[in-house]
MARLO-559245 format. One line per 5 residues: number of its first residue (from 1); their letters; for each residue y, z, x of N, C-alpha, C. Coordinates in pm, 1 decimal, always signed. Layout:
NUM = a = Y Z X Y Z X Y Z X | ...;
# end
This chain:
1 = xxxxx = -6581.2 -936.9 -2070.1 -6476.4 -992.9 -1932.5 -6326.4 -1050.5 -1987.1 | -6237.9 -1009.1 -1896.1 -6075.6 -1001.1 -1905.7 -6065.6 -1146.2 -1878.8 | -5919.6 -1250.9 -1901.4 -5901.0 -1352.0 -1890.8 -5754.4 -1342.7 -1864.6 | -5714.5 -1353.4 -1769.9 -5509.5 -1348.6 -1776.6 -5472.7 -1486.2 -1823.1 | -5437.0 -1513.4 -1884.1 -5367.1 -1644.0 -1957.9 -5221.9 -1673.5 -1947.2;
6 = xxxxx = -5219.1 -1797.9 -1878.4 -5056.5 -1820.7 -1841.0 -5018.8 -1933.9 -1932.5 | -5105.7 -2023.0 -1975.3 -5064.2 -2125.2 -2015.7 -5150.0 -2180.9 -2172.1 | -5068.6 -2249.0 -2268.4 -5145.1 -2283.5 -2361.9 -5299.7 -2355.6 -2373.7 | -5264.5 -2397.8 -2249.1 -5383.5 -2487.6 -2249.5 -5548.5 -2403.8 -2231.8 | -5487.0 -2343.8 -2119.4 -5577.9 -2208.6 -2065.0 -5638.3 -2146.9 -2210.4;
11 = xxxxx = -5538.1 -2096.5 -2247.0 -5559.6 -2029.9 -2373.0 -5687.3 -2113.9 -2500.4 | -5678.4 -2189.6 -2490.2 -5751.1 -2314.5 -2564.8 -5915.0 -2314.4 -2511.6 | -5879.7 -2336.2 -2393.9 -5965.3 -2334.2 -2327.7 -6063.2 -2191.0 -2298.7 | -6017.0 -2072.1 -2314.5 -6071.1 -1941.6 -2349.9 -6129.5 -1950.8 -2419.5 | -6100.9 -1985.8 -2568.1 -6111.8 -1987.6 -2693.4 -6239.1 -2047.4 -2736.0;
16 = xxxxx = -6227.1 -2172.4 -2669.0 -6333.0 -2271.5 -2691.8 -6500.4 -2174.8 -2622.9 | -6438.7 -2164.4 -2487.8 -6555.0 -2101.5 -2453.9 -6622.9 -2005.4 -2484.9 | -6545.6 -1870.0 -2525.8 -6579.5 -1778.1 -2595.6 -6649.2 -1839.0 -2754.6 | -6628.1 -1886.0 -2829.6 -6681.8 -1920.5 -2858.3 -6809.5 -2016.0 -2866.1 | -6830.2 -2103.3 -2773.3 -6952.1 -2163.4 -2725.7 -7088.0 -2025.9 -2695.5;
21 = xxxxx = -6996.8 -1937.9 -2582.0 -7076.2 -1816.0 -2553.4 -7129.5 -1777.2 -2646.2 | -7076.8 -1752.6 -2803.7 -7156.0 -1685.7 -2921.3 -7227.2 -1769.5 -3013.2 | -7244.7 -1924.7 -2915.6 -7311.2 -2031.2 -2989.2 -7287.4 -2039.4 -3169.0 | -7161.0 -2019.1 -3146.4 -7097.0 -2089.9 -3312.0 -6991.4 -2220.3 -3279.1 | -7079.3 -2268.1 -3405.9 -6968.3 -2366.8 -3433.5 -6808.4 -2348.2 -3480.8;
26 = xxxxx = -6774.5 -2482.8 -3425.3 -6607.4 -2435.7 -3529.4 -6628.5 -2436.8 -3677.2 | -6658.4 -2478.6 -3706.2 -6699.1 -2445.9 -3869.7 -6735.8 -2335.8 -3906.0 | -6824.0 -2233.8 -3821.4 -6877.2 -2115.6 -3843.4 -6739.3 -2025.9 -3831.5 | -6704.7 -2035.5 -3680.4 -6565.5 -1955.6 -3683.3 -6457.4 -1922.1 -3804.4 | -6422.5 -2069.4 -3877.1 -6296.4 -2056.0 -3974.1 -6352.4 -2022.1 -4042.9;
31 = xxxxx = -6463.1 -2035.8 -4109.2 -6562.5 -1974.1 -4206.6 -6534.2 -1847.0 -4262.5 | -6529.0 -1789.3 -4129.1 -6569.0 -1622.8 -4099.9 -6408.7 -1585.1 -4198.3 | -6299.2 -1664.3 -4158.9 -6148.7 -1611.3 -4165.2 -6063.4 -1704.0 -4231.3 | -6118.3 -1762.3 -4280.9 -6036.4 -1856.1 -4391.7 -5980.5 -1984.1 -4333.8 | -5987.3 -2016.7 -4206.6 -5942.6 -2133.7 -4143.2 -6051.3 -2278.4 -4210.0;
36 = xxxxx = -5944.8 -2364.9 -4189.7 -6035.5 -2529.0 -4170.1 -6102.5 -2554.4 -3969.2 | -6182.7 -2619.4 -4014.8 -6285.4 -2623.6 -3906.3 -6164.7 -2723.4 -3790.8 | -6086.8 -2816.4 -3866.2 -5992.6 -2892.1 -3778.2 -5877.4 -2783.4 -3715.3 | -5862.3 -2684.9 -3774.3 -5753.5 -2579.8 -3742.9 -5805.2 -2538.2 -3577.4 | -5955.6 -2479.0 -3596.4 -6015.7 -2392.7 -3481.6 -6014.2 -2493.5 -3408.9;
41 = xxxxx = -6017.4 -2666.5 -3412.5 -6020.7 -2755.6 -3324.6 -5913.5 -2775.9 -3236.2 | -5794.6 -2768.3 -3350.9 -5682.8 -2799.9 -3260.5 -5609.7 -2679.4 -3168.5 | -5719.5 -2525.5 -3218.6 -5664.9 -2439.3 -3103.2 -5702.1 -2458.1 -2965.7 | -5822.5 -2503.0 -3004.1 -5870.2 -2524.4 -2842.2 -5842.7 -2664.7 -2797.2 | -5783.4 -2759.2 -2851.9 -5721.5 -2842.8 -2806.0 -5592.9 -2877.3 -2787.1;
46 = xxxxx = -5522.3 -2801.5 -2863.9 -5370.3 -2809.7 -2820.0 -5287.3 -2693.3 -2907.9 | -5331.2 -2550.4 -2824.2 -5333.6 -2453.6 -2887.9 -5130.9 -2406.3 -2880.1 | -5035.6 -2480.3 -2808.1 -4905.0 -2455.3 -2818.7 -4879.7 -2492.0 -2925.3 | -4910.3 -2591.5 -3037.1 -4856.6 -2589.4 -3184.7 -4909.4 -2498.2 -3298.4 | -5010.6 -2430.3 -3236.9 -5058.5 -2366.4 -3364.6 -5000.1 -2266.4 -3408.3;
51 = xxxxx = -5020.6 -2207.7 -3504.2 -4938.2 -2076.6 -3547.6 -5011.0 -1976.0 -3499.0 | -4883.7 -1884.7 -3537.0 -4976.8 -1706.9 -3461.1 -5068.8 -1650.8 -3531.9 | -5073.4 -1700.0 -3695.2 -5110.0 -1650.1 -3789.4 -5272.8 -1678.0 -3765.3 | -5279.7 -1837.0 -3721.9 -5391.1 -1896.8 -3706.8 -5462.2 -1846.6 -3603.3 | -5394.6 -1819.5 -3456.6 -5420.7 -1764.9 -3369.9 -5536.4 -1636.6 -3372.4;
56 = xxxxx = -5421.7 -1504.4 -3463.7 -5483.8 -1382.6 -3480.0 -5595.4 -1408.9 -3561.8 | -5628.1 -1477.1 -3651.2 -5748.9 -1555.1 -3754.3 -5862.3 -1565.5 -3634.2 | -5814.5 -1673.0 -3577.0 -5952.1 -1714.6 -3475.8 -5964.9 -1585.3 -3353.3 | -5848.9 -1528.2 -3293.1 -5922.5 -1394.6 -3238.2 -6026.8 -1318.1 -3323.6 | -5957.0 -1323.2 -3455.9 -6064.6 -1170.6 -3475.3 -6203.6 -1251.1 -3539.4;
61 = xxxxx = -6216.8 -1365.9 -3534.1 -6315.4 -1416.0 -3592.6 -6417.9 -1396.0 -3496.8 | -6379.0 -1454.3 -3362.0 -6461.0 -1407.6 -3205.3 -6434.4 -1286.8 -3173.7 | -6407.3 -1215.4 -3224.0 -6386.5 -1014.5 -3198.8 -6326.6 -999.1 -3051.2 | -6189.7 -1085.9 -3049.8 -6164.3 -1103.3 -2944.6 -6019.6 -992.0 -3010.6 | -5955.3 -962.9 -2890.6 -5783.1 -906.2 -2937.0 -5678.0 -928.9 -2828.7;
66 = xxxxx = -5593.2 -934.1 -2841.5 -5473.0 -1029.6 -2715.4 -5379.6 -928.7 -2720.8 | -5393.1 -880.8 -2586.5 -5316.3 -735.9 -2488.3 -5192.0 -815.9 -2420.0 | -5104.1 -738.7 -2419.5 -4981.9 -772.1 -2351.7 -4914.5 -653.6 -2279.5 | -4918.1 -709.9 -2158.1 -4910.4 -627.9 -2070.3 -4767.9 -665.8 -1913.4 | -4721.1 -527.7 -1861.2 -4622.3 -625.5 -1771.6 -4721.9 -704.4 -1666.0;
71 = xxxxx = -4647.9 -783.7 -1595.9 -4708.9 -816.9 -1469.3 -4688.3 -745.1 -1340.8 | -4766.5 -798.7 -1273.7 -4819.1 -673.2 -1149.2 -4665.1 -686.9 -1121.4 | -4656.1 -547.3 -1025.1 -4471.9 -574.2 -1020.6 -4459.1 -668.0 -905.3 | -4526.6 -704.9 -779.1 -4457.6 -828.4 -711.4 -4401.3 -933.3 -800.5 | -4414.8 -945.2 -947.9 -4321.3 -1036.2 -1067.9 -4201.8 -986.4 -1101.6;
76 = xxxx = -4222.6 -842.0 -1088.5 -4104.5 -768.3 -1213.9 -3985.8 -843.3 -1103.2 | -3974.1 -868.1 -970.1 -3789.5 -888.8 -935.8 -3782.1 -1017.2 -967.1 | -3859.3 -1083.9 -1087.7 -3782.2 -1200.7 -1124.3 -3713.0 -1218.4 -1282.1 | -3666.3 -1056.6 -1292.7 -3582.2 -1024.0 -1405.5 -3440.2 -1041.4 -1319.7;
# end
């Protein structure tokens, strides 16, 4: 399932939801990639202050990937 994310808060909710769907604890996903459980918690609660390195480690632990693509053409006029 794909999710379009527009805010850091949405990102945190998606990360938490994906972890919960997989029936994993914060400690379990943290251990898989060398993060602290408190870092996973922070990424889920307040991702706007997280480092990109931590985000990518968490994505890897959850077997997720980040995709960047242009917005639909109706938004292109904003440039």
